[in-house]
C-alpha positions in Angstrom: 18.4 -12.6 33.4 21.0 -10.8 34.9 23.3 -10.8 32.0 20.2 -10.0 29.3 19.2 -6.8 31.3 22.9 -5.8 31.6 22.8 -5.6 27.9 19.9 -2.9 28.0 22.0 -0.2 29.4 25.5 0.7 31.5 22.9 2.2 34.2 21.6 -1.4 35.2 25.0 -2.4 36.1 25.1 -0.6 38.9 22.3 -2.6 40.4 23.7 -6.0 41.9 27.0 -3.8 43.0 24.9 -1.2 44.8 23.0 -4.0 46.6 26.2 -5.9 47.5 27.9 -2.7 48.8 25.2 -1.9 50.9 24.7 -5.4 52.2 20.9 -4.9 53.0 18.2 -6.7 50.7 16.1 -3.2 51.9 18.9 -1.3 50.7 18.9 -3.2 47.4 15.2 -3.0 46.8 15.1 0.6 47.6 17.8 1.5 45.0 16.7 -1.1 42.1 13.3 0.5 41.5 14.5 3.9 40.7 17.4 2.2 38.8 14.9 0.3 36.5 12.8 3.5 36.0 15.6 5.7 34.6 16.7 3.1 32.2 12.7 2.4 31.0 12.5 4.0 27.5 8.8 4.7 26.0 9.0 5.3 22.5 6.1 6.5 20.1 5.8 5.3 16.8 3.5 6.8 14.1 2.7 4.8 11.1 0.9 5.5 7.4 -1.5 2.7 7.9 -5.2 3.0 8.7 -6.2 1.9 12.0 -6.7 -1.8 12.4 -5.6 -2.6 8.7 -4.3 -6.5 8.6 -0.8 -7.3 7.6 0.6 -3.7 7.1 -0.9 -2.1 10.5 -0.6 -5.4 12.2 3.1 -5.3 11.3 4.0 -2.0 12.9 2.3 -3.2 16.1 4.4 -6.4 15.8 7.4 -4.4 15.9 6.7 -2.5 19.0 5.4 -5.8 20.6 8.6 -7.5 20.0 10.7 -4.8 21.2 8.9 -4.9 24.2 9.4 -8.4 24.7 12.8 -8.6 23.7 13.9 -6.0 26.2 11.6 -7.4 29.4 9.5 -4.5 28.9 12.7 -2.3 29.4 11.6 -0.5 26.3 7.7 0.2 25.5 6.7 1.3 22.0 3.1 3.3 21.6 1.8 2.6 18.1 -0.3 5.1 16.4 -2.2 4.5 13.1 -2.2 7.2 10.3 -3.8 10.3 11.4 -4.1 9.6 15.3 -1.1 11.8 16.2 0.2 12.8 12.7 -1.5 12.6 9.1 0.2 9.6 7.4 2.2 11.6 4.9 3.9 13.7 7.6 5.3 10.4 9.5 9.0 11.0 8.0 8.9 14.7 9.0 7.8 13.8 12.7 10.5 11.5 13.1 12.9 13.9 11.5 12.1 16.6 13.6 11.5 14.5 17.0 8.1 15.1 17.4 7.8 11.3 16.9 10.5 8.3 17.9 9.9 6.1 15.0 7.8 5.5 11.6 6.4 2.3 10.3 5.9 3.1 6.5 6.8 2.8 2.7 9.9 4.5 2.1 8.7 5.4 -1.4 6.4 7.9 0.2 9.5 10.5 0.9 10.1 10.8 -3.0 10.0 14.5 -2.2 12.9 14.4 -0.1 15.0 12.2 -2.4 14.3 10.3 -5.9 16.4 7.5 -4.5 13.9 6.6 -1.5 11.8 4.2 -3.8 14.5 1.9 -4.5 14.3 0.8 -0.7 10.3 -0.1 -1.4 9.9 -1.4 -4.6 10.5 0.0 -8.1 8.9 -0.9 -11.2 10.0 -4.0 -12.8 12.8 -4.4 -9.8 13.4 -6.7 -7.1 11.3 -9.5 -5.6 10.8 -9.6 -1.9 13.8 -12.2 -1.3 16.3 -9.9 -3.9 15.5 -6.5 -2.0 16.5 -8.1 1.1 19.6 -9.5 -0.5 20.6 -6.2 -2.0 19.9 -4.5 1.6 21.5 -7.0 3.7 24.3 -8.0 1.4 24.8 -6.2 -1.2 25.3 -2.9 0.2 22.2 -1.4 0.2 21.9 -0.7 3.9 25.0 1.5 4.1 23.6 3.5 1.2 20.4 4.0 2.9 22.0 4.9 6.3 23.9 7.7 4.2 20.7 8.9 2.5 18.5 8.8 5.7 21.1 10.5 8.1 20.6 13.6 5.5 17.6 13.9 7.2 18.2 12.9 10.8 16.8 9.1 9.9 18.1 5.7 10.9 16.1 3.3 8.7 15.6 -0.7 9.0 13.6 -3.0 6.8 10.4 -3.9 9.3 8.1 -5.8 7.0 7.6 -7.1 3.2 4.3 -7.7 1.8 5.8 -9.9 -1.5 4.8 -9.3 -4.8 1.6 -7.1 -5.2 -1.4 -7.1 -7.4 -1.2 -4.5 -10.3 -4.5 -2.8 -9.0 -8.4 -2.5 -9.2 -9.8 -0.8 -12.3 -13.4 0.1 -13.2 -12.9 -0.8 -16.8 -11.0 -3.6 -18.4 -7.6 -2.6 -19.7 -7.1 -3.9 -23.4 -4.2 -2.0 -24.6 -2.1 1.4 -24.3 -4.9 3.7 -25.1 -6.9 2.6 -22.3 -4.2 4.1 -20.1 -4.2 7.2 -21.8 -6.4 9.6 -19.3 -6.5 7.0 -17.0 -6.4 8.4 -13.3 -4.9 5.9 -10.7 -3.9 6.0 -7.0 -0.3 4.8 -7.5 2.7 6.5 -5.7 6.3 6.0 -6.5 8.0 5.0 -9.6 4.7 3.0 -10.8 3.1 6.6 -10.7 5.7 7.9 -13.3 5.6 5.1 -15.2 1.8 5.6 -15.5 2.3 9.2 -16.3 4.9 8.5 -18.8 2.1 6.1 -20.8 -0.5 9.0 -20.7 -2.0 8.3 -17.4 -2.4 10.5 -14.4 -1.1 9.1 -11.1 -2.0 10.1 -7.4 -0.1 9.2 -4.0 -3.4 8.7 -1.2 -3.1 7.4 2.1 -4.8 4.0 2.6 -7.3 5.2 4.5 -7.9 7.9 1.9 -8.2 5.4 -1.4 -11.9 4.0 -0.7 -13.6 7.2 -0.9 -11.6 8.1 -3.9 -12.8 4.9 -5.9 -16.2 5.3 -4.9 -16.9 8.9 -5.8 -14.7 8.7 -9.1 -12.1 10.8 -7.9 -10.1 8.3 -9.5 -10.4 5.2 -11.9 -8.3 2.7 -10.4 -6.3 2.0 -7.5 -3.2 -0.5 -6.3 -2.8 -1.0 -3.1 -1.0 -4.5 -1.7 -2.6 -8.0 -2.7 -5.8 -9.9 -2.1 -5.7 -9.9 1.8 -5.3 -6.1 2.4 -7.3 -5.3 -0.8 -10.2 -7.0 0.3 -10.0 -5.6 4.0 -10.2 -2.0 2.1 -13.4 -3.3 0.0 -11.7 -2.0 -3.0 -13.8 -4.8 -5.1 -17.0 -3.2 -4.3 -16.3 -0.4 -6.7 -14.2 -1.8 -9.4 -14.5 -5.2 -10.3 -11.5 -6.0 -12.7 -8.4 -7.2 -10.4 -5.2 -6.7 -12.6 -1.8 -8.4 -12.3 1.2 -9.0 -11.9 2.3 -5.9 -9.8 4.6 -4.6 -12.3 5.4 -1.6 -10.2 6.3 -3.3 -6.8 7.4 -6.7 -7.3 8.2 -7.0 -3.7 7.8 -4.1 -1.6 10.0 -3.4 1.7 8.5 -1.4 4.4 10.8 0.3 6.9 11.0 1.5 10.3 12.6 5.0 10.5 14.1 6.0 14.0 14.9 9.7 15.0 18.8 9.5 14.6 19.8 11.6 17.8 17.3 8.8 19.7 19.3 6.0 17.4 22.6 7.5 18.6 21.8 7.7 22.1 21.2 3.9 22.5 23.4 1.0 23.7 25.2 -0.9 21.4 22.8 -3.6 22.4 19.7 -1.6 22.4 20.2 -0.9 18.8 21.1 -5.0 18.3 17.6 -5.6 20.1 15.6 -3.2 17.7 17.1 -4.2 14.7 16.7 -8.0 15.5 12.8 -7.0 16.2 12.5 -5.5 12.8 14.1 -8.2 11.0 12.2 -10.5 13.1 8.9 -8.9 11.5 10.2 -8.5 8.4 10.7 -11.8 8.1 7.5 -13.1 9.7 5.2 -10.4 7.4 6.4 -11.7 4.1 5.5 -15.4 5.2 2.0 -14.0 6.5 1.4 -12.1 3.5 2.4 -15.0 1.1 -0.2 -17.1 3.0 -3.0 -14.9 3.6 -2.8 -13.7 -0.1 -3.5 -17.0 -1.1 -6.8 -17.3 1.6 -8.6 -13.9 0.3 -7.6 -14.4 -3.5 -9.9 -17.6 -3.3 -12.6 -15.6 -1.1 -12.8 -12.8 -3.6 -12.9 -14.7 -6.6 -15.2 -17.2 -5.1 -17.7 -15.3 -3.2 -17.4 -11.8 -4.4 -17.2 -12.5 -8.1 -14.0 -10.4 -8.6 -12.5 -11.1 -12.3 -8.8 -11.9 -12.7 -7.3 -10.0 -15.5 -3.5 -9.4 -17.1 -2.1 -6.4 -18.7 -2.2 -7.0 -22.0 1.5 -7.6 -23.8 1.8 -4.8 -25.5 0.9 -2.8 -22.1 3.6 -4.7 -20.1 6.5 -4.0 -22.9 5.7 -0.4 -22.9 5.8 -0.3 -19.1 8.9 -2.0 -18.8 10.6 0.4 -21.4 9.3 3.4 -19.2 10.3 1.7 -15.9 14.1 1.4 -17.1 14.1 5.3 -18.0 11.9 6.3 -14.4 14.6 4.2 -12.7 17.8 5.9 -14.7 16.3 9.5 -14.3 15.6 9.1 -10.3 19.3 8.5 -10.1 21.8 10.8 -11.8 23.7 12.4 -9.8 25.3 12.0 -6.0 23.9 9.7 -3.8 21.1 9.0 -5.9 23.3 7.9 -8.7 25.2 5.7 -6.4 22.1 4.3 -5.1 20.8 3.4 -8.3 23.7 1.8 -9.9 24.2 -0.1 -6.8 20.4 -1.1 -7.0 20.6 -2.1 -11.1 24.1 -4.2 -10.2 22.3 -6.3 -7.5 19.3 -6.5 -9.6 21.3 -7.9 -12.6 23.2 -10.2 -10.6 20.3 -12.0 -8.8 18.0 -11.9 -12.0 20.8 -14.2 -13.3 20.3 -16.7 -10.4 16.3 -16.1 -11.0 16.4 -16.9 -14.3 18.0 -20.4 -13.6 15.8 -20.9 -10.3 12.7 -19.5 -9.5 11.6 -18.8 -13.0 12.0 -22.5 -14.3 10.6 -23.8 -11.2 7.8 -22.1 -11.5 7.0 -23.3 -14.8 8.0 -26.8 -14.0 5.4 -26.7 -10.9 2.7 -25.3 -13.1 3.5 -28.1 -15.8 2.8 -30.8 -13.3 -0.3 -29.4 -11.8 -1.9 -29.4 -15.4 -0.2 -32.9 -16.2 
C-alpha cells in the first residue's frame, strides 16, 4: 500500500518520514490527513455522448471509475454527458482552453481543427479495430497524434473502440448510385466527404439530436454505431432498412483528451496510471461491443422486423474509389501529410496480413457453418 501511494505523488512521500521524526501517532495523524488532501485530484470529464447511453457513455464513466480505483481514490473524475457542462461538439475547446480537464469523444468531430483528426477515429475503407490499435501503439501513430494534439493544448489517448460499425439506417432502399444523389444523411468525418462526392448531403449531428432529425425528416438516413447503441436510440422506429457493412468506420477508436498543461503537471506515475486506465477501457469496450452488438442484432431483426441490407456492388466500388481520394486530400502537407502517409503505410502492412488471416478464416468459418 505504501509503495502504491508513493507512486501517486512526491508529496505523499513525506507522510511516513514526518510521522517518524515527530515520533507520536497523534502528530502522524495530524500530518497525514492534510497531506493526502493536498494531493487529491478532482478532474472534470466532458463527453460527446448522450446521458445514460450504453457502450459509449458507459466507456467514459468506466474510464473515470478505473482511474479512481487504481489511484485508491486519490484521483477522482466527474463525468458529464453532452450538454450537462458544454455542448457535445464544444468538448475539445473546453479541454484545450482549460475550462474542463478531460473529454471522451470521437476525434473526427474535430476535423475543423485538422483534417488529420479522422485518422485517429476511423476513415472509410481504413483500419479495423485491431489494426488501428496496432498502428497507434506500435506503428508510430501515438507520436504523431501527440504532435498534432499538442498544437491545441491537448494530450490524447485511446479510450474505447466500438469495433466494426454498421452502414446506417435508411428510410428507403439503396439499389444503386442514383439513390445516393440528394440523400441527406447524418454521417461525420471522412464518411461524410465520401457521401458528398457521390452526390449526397452529409451532416454531423451529436447523438442526442439524431432521432429527432430522422423523425422530422430533416435527414433521410443516419449512421451511429451498431445494433447495441442504435437500438437504445430507437432509430429502427423511423428507418426500417439497416445497411452494412459500415464502409466508413471499420473500427472506430474513441479518445480521452486531457488538457496538456494538466497532463504535464502530473507525476510520471499518475500519467502511467491514467494511460493504463484508458487502455483497460479500450480493451474492455471492444469485447463488450462485439458481444452486445450480436445480442441486439437478433433483437432488432427478430422482435422489431428490421430488414438487413447490403450496399450494392456498384455503390461499394464507388465509395471505395471516393474514399481513396478523400483520404489523400486530407493529408496534403505538414503534419497532416505525415499522418496520412504513416496511416496508409500501416494499413498496407496490416491488410497484407489480414488477407491471409482474418479474411480467409471468416470465409472458412461460414463454409463450415453451412455444411
